[in-house]
C-alpha angles and dihedrals in degrees: 000000000000122000127197119243129220118218147152124249112246101170137017129211103187094178092059095037090236141116137197110241126197104224093179103257096039146013112247130197108230133188115234096190092112093050091052088068091060107045139309121343117268120268133211109289096028118130118231139184107228126198125178092340097312129106103233103172143013118229134201112240092248091055092046094051091047091052092047091048092050092049091050089056090054098054115131091254089062093056119080121230136008113314089220089063096054119104 
């Protein structure tokens, strides 16, 4: 299963239609081709939803921080027991 990532743009390469996105534990090169169809290209500091190397959505900072907070609460350390033993 693939999950989307939420990250903040830290660098922009307009010629290549790509940005560097800080996902938290790594910096990822992301294509912005799909976002170019729906408005201006992202800028440094913008929050994006990234899926399989493509930026698929822009987020307001409040929405991004809420998603990141919710994901943090769902880390394996926050779940009791061995996942293999769950129904």
